[in-house]
N, C-alpha and C positions, 0 to 999 in steps of 0.2 A: 082425918083419923084413918090410921092401915084396917084394910076389909081383909081379917083371918081368915074369912071363909073363902077368899079368891086363892085359885090354884095352879102352878102348869099348867100347860097340856102334855109335860112329860111324865111318864110313871116309873113307879121303881123299880119296875123290872127294866123299862129303858133305857134307865141311869145307870143302870148295871151293864147292858148288852152297849151302851153309849162305851160306858169305860175299858169294853173290851176289845172293840170298832177304836176305837183312838190307840190301843196297844198296840194293834196289828196296821194304825194307820202310820203310826211313829216308827213300827217294826221294816214294813215296806221303806217308808223315805230314804230312813237312814240306809236299806240294803242297796239305793238309788245314788248317794252321794245327795240326796236331798236335804243337806242339815238346816235352812234358814227355816224351811216351813216345818221339818221333823222338831222345830224349837219349839217355833210357833203352837204344836199340835201337841208337845206333851203335857202342859197344865192343865189341859183338858180331859187329860185319864184321868187325874185325882179328882179335876173338879167335880166328876158325873159319878164317883166309888165315892166321893164324901156327901154328892147330894142322895144320893143311894141311900147311906148311912143315917142318912138325918133322916128318911119316909120311914127305914126301917126304926130308927130308934124313936119317933113320932106313931107310929104304926097308921101311917096314911098310905095310898097307896101312890099320889099325885103329890109334888111336893108343893105345898102353901108359900105364894108368892113372897111372901114377904123375906124369904130366902135365895131370893133372884139375886145373888153376887156373883161376883167371881173370881174374889178375894178368897184366898183356901186358909189363909190364919181367921177371919170371921167364922168359914164353915168347919172345920175343927170345932169351935166350940159350941155349935148347934151340934154335932155330933155325941158330943155327952162325953169327947178323947179328949180335952185339951190338957186335963190333971195327968194322964197319962203319959200324952204327947211329950209334956212339961218334964218329965223325968226319964225322960228317953235321950238323951243329949244329940248322940247325932241323930238321930231319928229327925228331931226337932228343927234343928241344923238344917238337915237336906230338904225338909217343906219349905222351912222360910228361905234357902236360896232357890225351888223352885219356883215359890209364891213373888218372891222381886223379881225375877224373869219374868212368870206369866202377866202379873198386872200390868209390866209395861208395854202400850197401846203401839207404841212404836216397832213390835213386831209383827203386826197386820200386816204394816206398809210395809214390809224394809224387803229391798230386791235380794235373789241369792245371792250368797256369797262364801266362797271355801271355806272361808276362815271360822265360820259359825260351826264346824265340825268341831273345834271345840266345847262349843256350849253343846251342842249334841252331845257329844262322850260324857257331859258332865252331867247330864239330865238323865241319861240311860244311867248313869253309877247314883244317881240321888233315888230314882225310880225302883227301880229295880236290880241295886243291888243286895244278896240274900239274906248278908246281916242286919245291911242297916237302910234297907230300899224302904221310900215312902209306899210306894203301891203293892212290895213284899208282908209291913207291916198291916197296911189294910185289905189286905188276902185277896189279891189278884193274879 
């Protein structure tokens, strides 16, 4: 049986800061041409913000351990925003695209490759497009 009284050590405020920190890292890596690592980091921006949103929705300071997952489409359900995002076709498409990359463990061990600039540019758009960016929609 799952113990619902177990919490992660990370607080809601730390998840909020973590999303901002990973965005800063993403931007810095891109400015230095570190495309592969920027791709790897990108999904964590969304993951941290969604975990913040779950804490907010549940009115808890720490994330219940049951929500320890890296799957963004699962996390969006727990935020209570799944129906809303499903109705926002472009944002949902971007979230799904980010999740597909974030979910691949191969990015953790990938050697730096200049050709990953295309993926990094796509992620920058999917995350921060002023109209359809996932992070724009999530409030970062």
